[in-house]
N, C-alpha and C positions, 0 to 999 in steps of 0.2 A: 081342934081334938084333945081339948084336955080333959074333958071328963073321963071317970074310970070306966064306963060301960055306956056304949050307944048302938043303935041300928042305923046304918047310913044303906043310901042308894049310889051306888057305883056303876055305869056304864047299863042301867037298867036293870042292876040286879041287887038284891037286898043281902047285907053283910052285917052280923055283927060283931061288934068289936069291942075287946074286953082289957082291962089292965093297960088302958092307956097310958097311965103315969109312969109305967114300969121302966125302970131306966136298963136300956140295954148296953149302952157303952159309958161305962162309970167314968173313964177319965175325960169323955167330953160331955157326961152329963146328957146324954140323947135318949129320949124315951121312945117306947114304942110308936106314939101318935107321931113322934118326927120321922121315924123310919117309914111308917105307913105314908104318911104326906110326903117323903122322898120320892117312893115308888108312882105314888099316884101324878106328881109332877112331873117325873122323868119318862112317863110311858110313853109319850110322842115321839121320843128320839129312841128308847130301847126298844118298844114291842117290835120293830122293824127286823131287830135282828135276833130274835127268839122265836116268834111265829112259827107254827110248825112245826117246831122242834121239841125233842122229847125233854123234858125240865128234871133235873135231878137236884133235890133242894139239899142245902146244908144247913140245919137248923141248929139255933142255941135258945133253946128255953130261957136259959137264964142271960142270956148275953155273952159275948166272949169273954168278959172280965178285963181285968188289968192286966198290965205288962208282969206283975207281981205274982198275980192271982188268975191266971187264965182258967176258963172254964171248959167244960166238956160241951161237944159238939157230936151231930151224928147226921149221915146220908140218909137220905130218903129216896128210894127210885119208885118204888110202887105207890101210888095215890093214897092218902089217908082215908080210912073208912068214914073220916068224919068230915071230910070234903063236901062243901055245899054241894046240893045237886045240880046246879047250875055250871059247875066248872067242867069244860070241854075236856074229853079224854080219848088216848086211843092206845091200844096194844101194840105190842113189838115182841117177837118172837127171838128170844135167846135159845141156847143149845139145847136146854132141857125144860124150858118153863116160859111163861109170856108175863112180861110186866107191863102194869097198866100206867100209863105216864098220864099227867095233866099237860095241858096244853096252853101256855100263854098268849090268849088271843085278844085280851083287852085289860082295860084299868082294873076290873074287878079281880080278875084273878091276880094281878100284881098286889092288889089291896089285901086278897085273903093270905099271900107269901107272908106279907108284912105281919099280920095278925098271928101267924102260927111262928113268928121268928126266924123264916127261910129268909135269912141275912144273903146268902150266896147261891144264886143260880147258876147252873153249870148246863151246858147244853153241847150237844155233839157239832161236826161240821156240817152234817146233813140234815134234811127236812123228810119229814113223813111223805109219801104221794099224795099229791093235791086230787086224785081222783077219788080218795076215802075221807067223806065228811066226818069232822070230828062227832064223838059220841056224848049227847049231853042228856043224862037221865032223866031230868024233870021233863023233856021234850020228847023223848025216844023210849021203846019198849027194849028189853034185851040185854045184851052184853056188849062191851066196847068190842068194835072190831078189830084184826090186826091189821096194821098197815105196813107195807114197803117201806123200805128206804129208798131214798132218790140218791144220785150220786152227789158228793159234797158239793159246795157251791161256793167254800172258800178253802184256802189253804190258810194253816195258822202254824207260827213257830213259836214258842213258849223259851224266853231268854231268862234264864234263872241264874243270878249271880253266885258262885261259889264263896267259900270262906276267904275273905281278904279282899273281896270285889262289891260293888255296889250298884245302883241303878244307872251312874253315870258310865259305869264302864258298860253296862247293858245297852245303852245309848249308842256308844261306838261301835260294839257288835251289830245293833239294829242297822245303822248304816252302812256296814259292808254287805249285810245281806240286802239291802235296798236295791245296791247296786246289781247283786247279782238276777234279783226277782225282777228290777227294772229291764236288764239285758234279756230277760225270756218274756217280755212284754205283760209281768205280772205288777203293776204299781201298787205299794202296799201302803198301809195307814198303821202306824203304832200306837199300841193302848198302854198305859202305865197301869201294871196290873192291880194295885191296891194293896200289894203285898211286898214283893220285894224287886221284882224285875220288870219286864217288858213282855206284850204279847205284840205279833206283827200278823196282819191280816191281808191276805190279797184275794180277791175276787176271782171265782172260777165261774165257767159256763155250764156245767154240769156234765162235761164230756167225758170225764174220767171219774174211775171208781176209787174210793177210798185207797185200795192197795196200791195204785199208781200213783197216787196224790203223796200217800207215805212215802213213796220210794224217791220220788223229786225232792220232798223234803229232807231225807236222809241224805242224800246225795249233795245237795245245797249244804249242809251241816258238816260233810265229812271234807267237802273241798273248802269251806272256810278253815275247817281244824287245821286243814293242809298248809293254808295260806297263812293263817295266823296260829301257829302251835302253841304260843306264850300266851295267848288270850282266850283261845277257844277250845272247848272241847264237847264232842258229839257222841261220848261214851255214857252209859246210863250210871256205871259205876260211880257213887258219890265221892270215894276215895282220890278219884282222878280231876275232881271240880276244884279243889283247892287254887284258889288266885287265878280261876279262868271262868267264864261265863259259859254256862251249858246250853247250846241250843237244842232242845225238846222238840224233836221232830214226830215223835209218836203220837202226839194232840191229835193227828190226822187219821190216826186208826178209827175203824167205824164204831168200834166200841169205847173209844175213850171221848172225854168230854173237857171242856174249857170251860172255865168262869166267863159269863157273858158280859158284853159291852155294857156298861152302867151299873152292873149290879154291885151291891155294896159287898165288903168283905168281913171275916169275921176276926177283925185285929182288934188291939186295944182302941185306936181312933176309927171313926167312920169313914174310912178310906174307901175309894171306888175305883172300879176297873175304868179307867177315864180315857177316851180316845183323845189323841194329842196330834199337833201339827209337829212336822219335822223341824219348823225352825225351833219348837220349843225343847226338842230333845238336844240342842246346842248348849242351853242353860247349866252353866257349871254347878248350879245350885238345885238341878231337878229333882224332884222329889215326887211320893205319891199325893193325890188331892183328895181332901175330904168331900164329903156329900153336899157341905154346902158352897164350897168353890165350883163344885161340876155344876150346881143350879145357876149359881152366876153365870157361869161361862155359856150355859145354854139359854139362858134369859137375853144374854149379850148377842145371839146370834152365833156362837161357837161351838159347832159340831164336825169336826172332821170326818165323820163316818156318815156326814149327812148324804152323800151320793154314794154309797159304798154298795156294790153289788147289786145294783136296780134291778138288773136282768135276770137275777137267779131264781126269781117267782114271777114269771110272766103274769101281768093282769092282777096280783096281788092287792085285793082291797086293804084300806088300812083297818079294816073291823067288820065282819069277820074277816078271818084269813084266806078262807076259801073263795077264791075267784070265781065268778061268775063266767059262764061257758061264752064264747066269742061269739057275736051276733053273726046270722048268717048272712053270706053275702049276697047281693042284689042281683049277681048274675054268675052264670055257669062258669068255673075256670077249669082249664085243665088242670090234671092232678099235678104236673110238674110243676106250674106256675103258683100254684095255690100252695105247695109244700115248699116252694122258694120262698114266699113270703109272708106265711103264717107267723114264722118265727120274729120278722120284722115288725109285723104288725103288733105283735103281742108285747112288745118291747117297748112300743111307744102309744101315747095317748096324745091324739089330733089336736085334742082342746088345750093340752099343755105345752106343747112343742111345735115351733114354726115347720121343723122338718115335713115334706111330703109324707101322708099316710094314704095312700089309695084305698080306697074300699073295694073297687071293680077291679077284673084283671087287665094288666095292662093291653093295649091295643097293638096291634102288629107294627111294627114301624120299618119303613123302607129305608135304603141307602146302606152304607157303610158303617159297619159296628162301633161306637164310641167308646170311650174310657175319661175318665177323669181321675187324678191326683188330689185330694183335697189335705190342706194344713189344718191338722186338729188340735186344739189347744185344751185338752182334756186335764184329767187329772195328772197324766206325761203328755207332752207332745210327741205326735205320730202322724204319719202320713196315710190315709186311707186310699188305696189303690184300688180302681174298681173298673173291671171290665165287661162289657154287654156282651151276654150269652144268653141264648132262648129266653129273651123277654126281660131280664134282669141285669142288676149290675153285679156280677160275683165279686167280692170284696175279701181285701187281705189289709191289716195294719202292719204298717212298716216303720219300726220306732226312729229309725235314722234316716228315712228317705230314701227312693231308689239310689242306688249307686251310679255315680256318673263317669266312673273312672272304668275302661275295660280291665275285665276281670275281677273288678270289684264285686262284693257279695254282701248281704245283710239278712237279719230276720225278719219276716212275713209270717203274721199271724192271720189264719184264716176266721172271717166274722161271718155274721149271717148276710144273706142276699139283700141288694137294697133294690127298690124301683127305679125304673129308667130314669124318673123326674128327678132323682137324687142329684143327676149329673150339673144340674142347676143350682145346687144349692149352696148358699153362703149364708151364715147369719149365726146368732148365739143361741145354742142350746140351753135352756134354763138349767140353774145348778142342781137342783133335786132330781133331775131326769135323766135316763141312761145318756151317758156320754156327753154330759154338761160341760159346756165350754164354747168356745169361739173356733169357726169351720171357716177356711177361705180357700177357693179356688187356686192351687198351686200350678196346675197344667190341667189341659183338656184337648180334646180333639178325637182322631178316629185311630181305631187299632186293627192290625192285621192279624189274625189267628194263623200262626204257622203247624202248631200242633196242639191239641187240645187231650191229654190222657189223664187218665185217675192220677197219678202221681207226677204230672209234668207237664207244664204249660209252654210254648214257646210263641213269642208275640212281639210285632214293632209298634210301638207308640209314635204318632205322629201328632206333636203337640202344637201348640201357638210360639210365633214368631218371638213373644216376648216370655214365654211359659219358663216354669222351672228347669224344662228338660232344654233350654238353650235353643230352641227351634230347629232342632235337627232329629231326623228320624233315629230312633234307638232300638235296639232288640233287646228283650231280656229273656230268661228262661226263669221259671218258679217252678222249684222242685220239693215234692213232699218230704218230710224228715222222719215223719211218724205215723205209726199205724193208725191214729185216729184221724190223719189228715188234718190237726189242727195247726202243727208248726211246719213252716216252707222256708225255704231260703230262695231269696230273689237275687240272680246275677245278671251283670251287663254283660253279653256274650261277645268273646273276642272276634268273629265275626259280625261286623258290623255292617247297616246299609249303606251302599254308596250315596253321596250327596253332591250336589251342584254346587260349584263354587260361592254363588248366591248365597246359598244356606247356612255356610259354614260360619257361624258365628259362635263365641265363645259360650260354654253352657254356666247357666246360674248354678251354682252348688247348692244341695238342700243346707239348709242353716245348722245341722249338727253334722256335716261332712266338712274334711279339709281343716278340723281344728287342729292348732299345734299342739304337739306334748307340753306338757308343762316346765318339762327340765330343757326344753330346746327353745330356739328362739324364734317367734313368730313370722319375722320380718328378714329380708336378706337386701343386702345391697351389693350394686354393682360398682362399676368405674364411676367417676364423677362426670363424666360426659354422657353417660347412659342413665336412662329412666331408672327409678330405683323401682323394685316391685312391690306392690302391697299384697295384703292377703286376701285370698279369695275363698271362702267368704271371711268376713271380717270377724275376728275373735269375739267370743261371747265379753260381756263387762265383767269386771271386778264388781263383787257385791258387797253390800254393808251388813253388818249385823244388828237386830233390834238390840236396844238396850237402853240406859237412863244414866244420869250425872252420875252416879257412883261406880259405873263400870271404866270412868276414864280415869286410869293408874297411872302416874306419872304427869308431866309436866307439858311433854314434847305434842301437845295437839294444836291443830289448826282447825278453825271451825269454817264452814260453808252453809248457806243457805240449802235448805231441802224443797226442791221444786214438786208441786204435785203434777206430773206428766208422764210422759212415754219416755224412758230411757233409750236413747239413740247413740250409736255409733256412726259418725261419718268419714269419709275418706274424699281426699281431692286427688282425681286420677290426674295423669300427665296429658297435656293436649294431644290431639290428633293430629294437628295441622300447627305450623307454625304461627302465633299471635291468635289460635284460639284457648279460650279459658279451658280449664281442666274441668271434666265432669264430675258432680258430686253425686256419691252414693250415701245413702241413710238406710241402716239396718237396726231393728230392734234388738231386744236383749235375747229375743228366741230366734234370730236372723230373719225376720220379716221384712222383705224389703219395701220401703216408705219413701222411695226417692219419688216417685210418681204421686204420690199422696199430699207430699208437701213440697210442691213446686217452689215457692218462695224463698225455700231456702238454697235453691241452687246461687244465691249472693254468695254463698260460703267461698265459690270458686274466685270469688274477687278481693276476698278477705284473708284468705291463707294460701300458700304457696303450693303448688303440685306436691304428692309424695308425702302428704299431713295426713294423718289418722287422729281424729277427736272424739270426745267421751263428752255427752252432756245429756240434758234432757229439754223434750221439744214442751212447750207449754201454751195453751191458749188462755187470753186474759179475758176477764168480763168487763163491764162498763166501768168497774172501780178500779181496774187496772192490777185484780187478783187474779192468779190461776185458778181456772175453772176446769176441773176434770170433765165435767158433762160436755162443756163445749168441744173440748178435746175430743173426744170420743165421736161427736157428731163428725168431725173433721176425720178421724181416724178411721172410720166404717165405711167412707165413700170409695168407690172404686171407678165409676164413670168420668172420663176426662172434663166432660162439660160440667158435670156436679163439683168435681173437685175446682174446677177454676173459679167457678160462682162463689163456692165456700171461701175459697182463698183471699175473696175481696171483703167478703162479711166477716170472716172468723180467721183472720191472720193469725198463723202461729209464729212463737219465737223461740230459736235454741239457744238455750243457756249452756255455752262450755266452759267445763269446769276442769278438764284433763286434757293432755296430748301424750300420743302412745307412739308416735312416730311422725319423724320429718326427714325430707329430703338431705337435710343438711348434717341431721344428727344420726340418723337411721332409727334403731329400735330405742326405746326411752322406757321400756316397763321396768327395766333394772335400775333405773334411776331414782333418788328419793321424790316423794313428792313435793316437796320444796322446789327442788331444782325444775322438776316439770312443772310447776305452776309459773316459773320465772320465765322459762322459755316459751310457754303459752301466751303470756304478757306480750314478750317481745315479739312473735310470731303472727300471732292474730289480731286484728282489727275488728271491733265492734261495728256492726252497720244497723241498717234498718231492722231485720229481721232475726241476726245473730248478735249476742252480745255475750262479752268474756265477764261475768261478774267479778267485782271485787269479792275476796273472802270477808269473813265476819271477825278476823283477828285470831287472837290465842287467849282470850278472856270468855270464860264460858257466859257468864251472868250476863255481857254485853252482846256476845252472840245471841242467847236466847230473846233478850230484851228487843233486839232488833228485829229478830223474826217475829216475833211475838205483834211487835209495831206494824210490820208488813203484812199481819196475818197469813202466814205460811204455815205450810204443814208442820214445818220444825226445823232442826238443823241436823248436819252431817259434821262429825268429829271425825279428823282424819291424822293419824300419826305422821309428825313432820318429815319422818326418813320412811314410811312406808313405800315398798315398791308397788307396783301395779301387777296383781295376779288374776291374769285374765281367766275368765269362767270361775272363779272361786269367791266363796264367801269368806270374807276375813274379820277377826276382831280387830284389826287395826284401823279399820272403817266402821263407826258406830253411829247408827241414825236414832237420834231423840225425837220423840214426836210430842207436841204441846197437847196439853188437854185443851181442846176447844170447847164453846160455849155457842149456844144457837138459841134463838127466839122462834120458837113455833106456836103453832094453835092446835087444840086440842079437836078433834074431827069425829072421834067415837071412843070407844071402848069395847074390851072383849072381855066374855065372861069368866070370873076367877073359878078356883078350883080350892077345895077343902078350906084352907083357912079365909082364904079370898073369897070363897063362894058370894057372899053378900056386899062386896066391894067390886073388883075387877083383877083380872090376870095383867092386862097390859093396855096402855093408853095407844090409840093411832093418832099420829101427828101429822101435820102439813106445814109447810113454808111458804112465807109471803113473800113474794116477791116486791120489786120497785113499783109494779103496776097494781099491785093489789091481788095479782092473781094467784091462787094456793097449788101448790103440787105436794103429792105425797111423801112423805119425808122418812116412812118408818114407823116403828112403835116402840116404847118404852116401858118396862116392865120391873126396873130396879131402882131403889134409892128413895122408895116411899116410906114415912113412918105410917104407924097405925092409925093415927090421928088424922095423917092427908089423906091416906087411902078412905075413909070414912066421909070425909068433909067434901073431896071432890067427887066422888060418886053422887052425894047429894046434890052438889051443883048441877052434874050433866042430866040428872033425872029431870031436871027442869027445864031444859032445852032440847030434849030427844027430836028426833025427825025421822023419815020412812027411808031416804036416800042418801047416797053420801056426798058430803060437799065437794069432793074432787074425783077426777074421773078414771085416776090411774092406780086405784088400789089393786094389789094383785089377788088374785081369788082366794088363796089361803089364808090372807089377813083377813079378808072381807066376809069368810064363811060365817062366820058366828058374831058378826061385828052389831052393835047398837050404835046408829049415829046420832050426832048431836051437831047443832048449829055452831059453825066457828066462830064462837064469840070469847073462850076464855084462852088468853094467852100464856104462855108458860115460856120458862128455860131450862134446857137440857144442858148438860155435859157430855161430848163425845169425843171421838178419838179419829175423826176425819168423815170423808163424804166415799161412799162406796161408788162402784161404775155404773150401778143403775140408780144414782143421785139420791141415796139413803143415807142417812145418819148412821156411821158405824160406831156400834156399842155405846148408845145413849145411855144415860143416867139421868134420873129425876133431881132436877135442884128447886124450882118452885115456882108457883102460880104468879104472874105479874100483874101488879096494878092495872085496873082497867086505862088508867090514863099513862102507863109506859110505852 
C-alpha cells in the first residue's frame, strides 16, 4: 500500500485511497498506508465490539504530531457528506435534532476511517435496536431511519491517573475494581487505554438501563474511594485527582462514549486501546502498546476480549451485523416454553457448541422434578444451579457455590432458562462461544419445590451420595434482591430436613468455601494422642508469577523443574480403623476433586504419614517419558469408574511432589521458609511407583535451565529460599520461567493474506507428525516471515495444492478459507508450549527444513 493513490476493493466495496505515504505519526514514522493496513488486519477482533454502535470519530487530518509539536484534532458525530454511498448509517434522536452516524459493519468502513485519518473511534455502551436495518444509500432510497437505543450490554470504568500517578497505579485500582465486580457476578477485562490509563469492561445482558448501570458504577467508585481514600477519587473535579486515580463512572451515561477496544489513539506514538490479561497488569513495567505490538499479539492468538459479551447481540453475524431472524420451529410450542427457551437458543449455535440445543419443544416428563448443579470454569468459576419447572431448568449462577453451613448465604444471579437435557451435560464449551470453559456436574438429583413465588423460592435438594451436597437432603431459599429479578440470595435454611443415620455423611464443601483468611492459620492441632484436623476443603495453592531471568534479583533462589500437568494438593487422612491406611484426597487448584479420577495415586497413603498435606503436579508421560499434557487431559476428563480403571493401566499418571504444607508432627508449615519445608518433605515422604519427590535443580540458574532443556520440560520455577507459603496468593517470590520451544512441523495449507500479504499468505496451517507417521493439526503460524520467505513459500505451495485437508481435526474457523496442500514441506517453528487442545502456543516461523532433515 505504498503508492500515493489507488482504488482498492475491501469487503466487496470500492474505495479510493489517497496520500498513502503521508506520515501521520512523525515520532514513529507511521504512514497513512500503515494506519489503513492496521485497521484491515485488526478488523476481525475489533468489529465485534463496535458493530451496531454509533461511531463518533476523532480525526487528525495532519496526524497527532509530536510531543513537542502536537496537531489539532476535531470530533465528528454526523456522517461526512463525502462518505462513500455504501457506508451503512442510522439516525439517532437527540434533544432537539437528529444525528446521522456511520456504522462500522465490516472492514470497508474501517478502511474509510483510516483514509480520512479518523484515528480514534469512540462508541457508546449501547447498540442500536437490531430490528431497524442500517440505511445504505446505494441500495435504498430515502433518508436514514431513526433507531432506538437498546439497553447497554457492557459496563465501563475509565481509570484515569492524576498528577503523580501512572498506569501501574491504575493497575492496582483495576484489581480492586475487579474484586467488587467479581463479587456481583460481573467478570471484567482490562484494556490499557492507549493514552494514560486503563479501561475495565464487564459484560451485561441488557436487562438494565443506562441510568441504572451508571448508578451501579457510581456506587462502586464511591465505595472504593471510601476504602482507599489515599489512592482513589470518584469526583469529577480535577483538583481532587492529584496523587490519585480517578474512577470515571460517567462513561456509562447513554450520551457518553468510550474509545473502542483496538482503536488507535491520537498520541505521539501509534498506541492502541489494547485488551490485556490480568496477569499482564502485574508487570511493574506495564505500559501502553503500539499497533505493531497489538498485531503481533493477535497473530499469536492473544485476544483477552475474544469471548467477551458473546450473548449481548443474540445471533449477531460476523457481517453484516443484522442477524437473520430465527428459523421457524418445526413444532407448535406453548407460549410459556417458547418464551423460556428462545433466549437460550439465540445465545448458542448447535454447530459450534456441544451443549444440547433442542429445536423442538420439550416433551412432558413424568416423575419428580430434577435439579443439577454444574461446576462451570468459565471466565470466573461459578456453580450453575438449575431447578426443573414447567418443562425447563430455571437457572442461577452462584459464584461461591451453594452454602453448606446452616444460615450461610451467597449471591445468585439468575440466567436464561435451560432445556431439561442440560441436566446431563458435561464437557468443554469452546473458548469463543458464550460461557466458554469446562463444565462438570457437581451434584444432581431430585428437588422438592415447597414454595415458588415471584420473589422467593423454597426447595429441598436430594443429591447423590458422593455429590457436592454431601449425600444429605438440603433445604434452600432463593430470595430476589432487586426489581429486575436478576440478583438473588441463596440461603441454607435453619430448618433442615431430618435424615436417617445411614445418610449422615460429611458434606463436601464447594471449592471456594471454607478457605481460611490469609491472616489466620488454616490448620489446627490437638493433643498428640488425637488426630490432627485437616482443612476441608484443602486451601488453594500458592501461585507463581510469570517472569524471566532478569526478574531474579538477589542470590537466594532455588530452582525446580516446571511440570506440564495439573496442579494438585493432596491430603493423607487418618485411618478409620486400626491398621487401615489413611485415605488420600486430591484437589485441583480450583478445588475439583480428583481423588477417584487418579486412583493409582492412592499409594501416597503408604508413602506419607496421616495428617500430611502436600503440593505437587500430576503429569502423564509419553513414550519418551516426557510430560504430555494431551495424555493427561484424556485421563482428567474421565468420570466413569470402568473407563478410569482402564485408562489407569494404559496411561498411568505420576504425582511430582514439591512442597509440604502440614504434618501431624509439625502442624502448619506455611509460615516456615521454603528450604525448611523441602527438608521436611525429603525426610517425611518416600518416592514410590507413581509418587515421586524430585530433587530441586540447585541454586545456579544456567545449570537449572540446561537440565530442564535437556529433559525437554516446559521451563523452571525459581523460588526464594526464605519464601513462606501464601495459600491462594500469587507471589513474585515464586517466578516461573518458560523456555522457547522448537517444533518440527509439516505445512498442510495456507490462509489467504490481506493488504500487503494479499499475494502471499496470511498464515500457514501446520501439523505435527507422530512416531507412526500420523499427522495431527497443530495450529497456524503468521509471524516471523521475511518478505522473501513469504514469496518463496507461496510459490512452493502453489505446486502441491489439493482439494481436501490432509488431517481431519482442523477447526472450522481455521479451515473456512484455507487452501490445502500435500504435506511435503517440513519446517521448524518456535513456540511457548502446547495448549489444552494440542495446538502450538504462540508459534513463530523459523525456517523450512531440508527434505533430508
